[in-house]
C-alpha positions in Angstrom: 132.9 165.2 240.9 130.0 166.6 238.8 126.9 164.6 237.9 127.8 164.0 234.3 131.3 162.8 235.2 129.9 160.6 237.9 127.4 159.1 235.4 130.1 158.5 232.9 132.2 156.7 235.5 129.4 154.4 236.5 128.6 153.6 232.9 132.2 152.7 232.2 132.4 150.4 235.2 129.1 148.7 234.3 130.2 148.3 230.7 133.4 146.6 231.7 131.8 144.3 234.3 132.7 140.6 234.2 130.3 138.0 232.7 127.5 137.1 235.1 128.1 133.9 237.1 124.7 132.2 237.8 124.1 131.6 241.5 121.0 131.3 243.6 122.9 132.8 246.5 123.1 136.1 244.6 119.7 136.0 243.0 118.6 136.1 239.4 120.0 138.7 237.0 119.3 139.7 233.4 122.5 141.6 232.6 126.1 141.0 233.1 127.1 142.1 236.6 130.2 141.6 238.7 129.8 139.4 241.7 131.2 140.9 244.9 131.2 139.4 248.4 131.6 141.8 251.3 132.6 140.1 254.5 132.9 142.0 257.7 134.3 140.6 260.9 131.4 141.9 263.1 128.5 144.2 263.4 129.3 144.8 267.1 130.1 148.5 266.7 127.5 150.9 265.3 129.9 152.0 262.6 129.5 148.7 260.8 125.9 149.4 259.8 127.3 152.4 257.9 130.1 150.3 256.3 127.5 147.8 255.1 125.1 150.5 253.8 127.7 152.6 252.0 129.6 149.6 250.4 126.4 148.0 249.1 125.1 151.3 247.8 128.3 152.2 246.0 128.8 148.7 244.5 125.2 148.5 243.2 125.5 152.0 241.7 128.5 150.6 239.8 126.4 147.7 238.5 127.6 145.0 240.9 125.7 142.4 242.9 126.8 142.1 246.5 126.6 139.2 248.9 127.1 140.4 252.5 127.9 138.5 255.6 129.3 139.3 259.0 131.1 136.7 261.2 130.3 138.0 264.7 134.1 138.0 265.5 134.1 134.2 264.9 137.0 133.0 262.9 135.5 129.6 261.9 132.2 131.3 260.9 134.1 133.7 258.7 135.9 130.8 257.0 132.5 129.2 256.3 131.2 132.5 254.9 134.4 132.9 252.7 134.0 129.4 251.3 130.3 130.0 250.7 131.2 133.2 248.7 133.7 131.1 246.6 131.1 128.4 246.0 128.5 131.1 245.0 130.7 132.4 242.3 132.1 135.6 243.8 134.7 137.2 241.4 136.1 139.5 244.1 135.8 139.1 247.9 136.2 142.3 250.0 137.3 141.0 253.4 137.7 142.5 256.9 139.4 139.6 258.7 138.5 138.3 262.1 142.1 137.1 262.5 144.6 139.1 260.4 147.3 136.5 261.0 145.5 133.5 259.6 143.4 135.1 256.9 146.3 134.9 254.4 145.4 131.2 253.8 141.9 132.3 252.8 143.4 134.8 250.3 145.6 132.1 248.8 142.7 129.7 248.4 140.7 132.4 246.6 143.6 133.3 244.3 144.1 129.7 243.4 140.5 129.7 242.1 141.0 132.9 240.2 139.2 135.0 242.7 140.7 138.3 243.9 140.6 139.5 247.5 140.5 143.2 248.6 141.4 143.7 252.2 139.1 146.1 254.1 140.0 148.2 257.2 142.5 145.6 258.7 145.6 144.5 256.8 145.8 140.8 256.3 149.3 139.7 257.0 151.5 137.2 255.2 148.9 136.6 252.4 149.0 137.4 248.7 146.4 140.2 249.0 145.4 141.8 245.7 144.6 145.3 247.1 143.9 147.0 250.5 141.6 149.8 251.4 142.1 151.2 255.0 142.6 154.2 257.2 146.0 155.0 258.4 145.8 153.2 261.8 149.2 154.6 262.9 147.9 158.1 262.3 144.9 157.3 264.5 147.1 156.3 267.4 149.3 159.4 266.7 146.2 161.6 266.7 145.1 160.2 270.0 148.6 160.7 271.4 148.7 164.4 270.3 145.3 165.0 272.0 146.6 163.2 275.2 149.8 165.4 275.3 147.6 168.6 274.9 145.4 167.3 277.8 148.4 166.6 280.1 150.0 169.9 279.4 146.7 171.7 280.1 146.4 169.8 283.4 150.0 169.6 284.6 151.8 172.1 282.5 154.0 169.4 280.9 153.8 166.1 279.0 153.9 163.9 282.1 151.5 161.4 283.6 150.5 157.8 283.7 148.5 156.0 281.0 147.0 152.7 280.1 146.7 151.3 276.5 143.5 149.4 275.9 144.1 147.2 272.8 141.9 145.2 270.6 142.1 141.5 269.5 145.4 139.9 270.5 147.7 139.7 267.5 145.4 141.7 265.2 147.5 143.8 262.8 145.1 146.8 263.1 145.3 146.8 266.9 149.1 146.7 266.6 149.1 149.5 264.0 146.8 151.7 266.2 149.0 151.1 269.2 152.2 151.8 267.3 151.2 155.5 267.1 151.0 155.5 270.9 154.3 153.7 271.3 156.0 156.2 269.1 154.7 159.0 271.3 155.9 157.3 274.5 159.4 156.9 273.1 159.5 160.7 272.6 158.0 161.6 276.0 159.8 159.6 278.7 157.8 161.4 281.5 154.6 159.7 280.3 154.5 156.3 281.9 152.7 153.3 280.4 151.3 151.5 283.5 149.7 148.7 281.5 148.7 147.5 278.1 146.0 145.0 277.7 144.6 143.2 274.7 140.9 142.2 274.5 139.4 139.3 272.6 136.7 140.4 270.1 137.5 144.0 271.0 135.0 143.5 273.8 133.7 146.6 275.6 132.8 144.5 278.6 136.2 143.0 278.8 137.7 146.5 278.6 135.5 147.6 281.4 136.7 144.7 283.6 140.3 145.5 282.8 139.8 149.1 283.9 138.0 148.0 287.1 141.0 145.9 288.1 143.6 148.6 287.2 141.8 151.3 289.1 141.9 149.1 292.1 145.6 148.3 291.6 146.6 151.9 291.1 144.1 153.4 293.6 142.4 155.4 290.9 145.7 157.2 290.1 145.6 156.8 286.3 145.6 159.9 284.1 144.5 158.4 280.8 143.2 155.5 278.8 144.0 155.3 275.1 141.7 152.8 273.4 142.0 151.1 270.0 138.3 151.6 269.3 135.2 153.4 270.5 133.5 150.3 271.9 136.3 149.6 274.3 136.4 153.3 275.2 132.7 153.1 276.1 133.6 150.2 278.5 136.4 152.3 280.0 134.0 155.2 280.7 131.5 152.8 282.3 134.2 151.6 284.7 135.3 155.2 285.5 131.7 156.2 286.1 131.3 153.6 288.8 134.2 155.3 290.6 133.0 158.9 290.0 135.8 159.5 287.5 133.9 159.7 284.2 134.9 163.4 283.8 137.1 164.5 280.9 138.8 167.0 283.2 139.9 164.2 285.6 140.7 161.3 283.3 141.5 161.4 279.6 139.8 158.7 277.5 140.4 158.4 273.7 138.5 156.0 271.3 138.5 155.5 267.6 135.4 155.0 265.3 133.2 157.8 266.6 130.3 155.6 267.6 127.2 157.7 268.5 127.3 156.6 272.1 130.9 157.9 272.4 130.1 161.2 270.7 127.3 161.5 273.3 129.9 160.9 276.1 132.2 163.6 274.6 129.3 166.1 274.5 128.5 165.2 278.1 132.1 165.8 279.1 132.7 162.2 280.1 135.1 161.2 277.3 137.9 163.4 276.0 138.6 162.4 272.4 137.6 160.1 269.6 138.6 159.6 266.0 136.2 159.7 263.1 137.4 157.2 260.6 135.2 158.3 257.7 133.3 155.3 256.5 131.9 156.6 253.2 135.2 157.1 251.4 136.5 153.8 252.8 133.4 151.8 251.6 133.1 153.6 248.3 136.8 153.1 247.4 136.6 149.4 248.4 133.5 149.0 246.2 135.2 150.8 243.3 138.4 148.8 243.4 136.4 145.5 243.7 134.3 146.3 240.6 137.4 147.3 238.6 139.2 144.0 239.5 136.1 141.9 238.8 135.8 143.5 235.3 139.4 142.6 234.3 140.3 139.4 236.1 143.3 138.6 234.0 145.1 142.0 234.2 147.6 142.9 236.9 146.1 145.0 239.7 148.7 147.7 239.3 147.6 148.2 235.6 144.0 148.7 236.7 144.1 151.1 239.6 146.1 154.2 240.6 146.5 156.5 243.6 147.7 153.7 245.9 150.9 153.2 247.9 152.7 149.9 248.4 152.5 148.6 252.0 154.2 145.4 253.0 152.0 143.0 254.9 154.9 140.9 256.1 155.3 139.0 252.9 153.9 141.0 250.0 153.9 144.6 248.8 150.1 145.3 248.6 148.6 148.2 246.6 147.0 150.1 249.4 144.5 153.0 249.4 144.4 155.1 252.6 141.3 157.2 253.5 141.2 160.2 255.9 140.6 160.4 259.7 139.5 163.3 261.9 139.8 164.0 265.6 136.7 164.8 267.6 136.5 166.8 270.8 133.7 168.5 272.6 134.7 171.7 270.9 134.8 170.2 267.4 131.7 168.0 267.3 129.8 170.5 265.2 132.6 171.0 262.7 133.4 167.3 262.3 130.7 164.7 262.7 127.7 167.1 262.5 129.0 169.1 259.6 130.1 165.9 257.9 126.6 164.5 258.2 127.5 161.5 260.4 125.1 162.6 263.2 122.7 165.4 263.9 122.8 167.5 267.1 119.4 166.0 267.9 120.9 162.5 267.8 123.8 163.5 270.0 121.7 165.3 272.5 118.9 162.7 272.5 118.4 159.8 274.9 
C-alpha cells in the first residue's frame, strides 16, 4: 500500500470512529476516538511483547485509544480485566482467552452490553464471537509434521520413528488445532509411532522439561522427535535433552511454534530442528483494523463492515475469521525468514 492510500485509509477510520466514552481508565481525550481493550492471556513468551507493541501502534495510528492488560495465564484475573474494560467504556474488546472453553460467557456478557468482541490468536469456543483474527493453527502442526517427515527420511530413509507430542493448556482450542495437524500426519504415516502426548498447564516450559525427563527415562532415550505446540515448551524440551547429551538436531528432532529468539538461537546452534514463525505484525494490525471498524459502526452487522474473511465454526457459531500467514524456520532458512523479515538481526541470534 502506498503512503497516500495508507493515509486515506487512516483518515477514513478516524472519521468514522465512535463517539468518545469518557473514562479515567483510558485517559482524557479531546476528539472522538474509539475505545479498544486489548487483553492477552500472558506475556510469558517473548512474542507477546511484539503483539502488544504492534497492536497498540496500529490501533493508535487508526485513531483509537487502547487499554492493555495481560492475565498471566490466570483465568480469574482475565475475567476481572474483562469486567474492568466493560466498566471503563470499551466499545470493542480484543481478547486472547486464557481458557478458550469458558471465555464464551465473557463474550455473551459483553454483547449484552452492546460491546463487540474480536477473538485474537486462540478461537473462543461456544460463544457468540463477533470476529476472529488468527493464524491457521492446523497449518502450523502440518508444517511441523512435514519437517519431521523430511528429517526422518534423511536419517532413516523412510517416514518411520517414534515421537512425542508436547501440547499446551489442557482443553485449549488452539492447542487442539495445533495438534490436529500432527494427528492428520500420523494417520497417513502408520510407521511413525506416537509414544506419548502430554498437555501442560499454562503452556509451561518447565513442565514440558519435566515431562521429557520422565519420558527419556521411560524409553531409555529412544525417542526420535518432540513436536511442541509452542516455542516455550520446545525450549523446555531442549533443556531436558541437553542434560542427557541429546540436544543435537541430528540426533533428536524438536519443533516449536512462535519463533522466540531463544529458540532461533537454538536452531542456529544446531540444538533445535524447526520452528514456525507466526508473523505477529499482520496478526496484530488486522485485529486492530477490525476492532476500529466495528467500534465505528456498532449497530451494523459485522459481515456488512468487513471483507476478506472465511466463516469458521467455533462449536456453536460461524465466526467471520481472518487468517494470517506462517513460515517454517530451519538452520538453513534463518536468514531468508526471520532475519529478512526483520524479526531479529544476525547479531541478536548470534549474541549471548
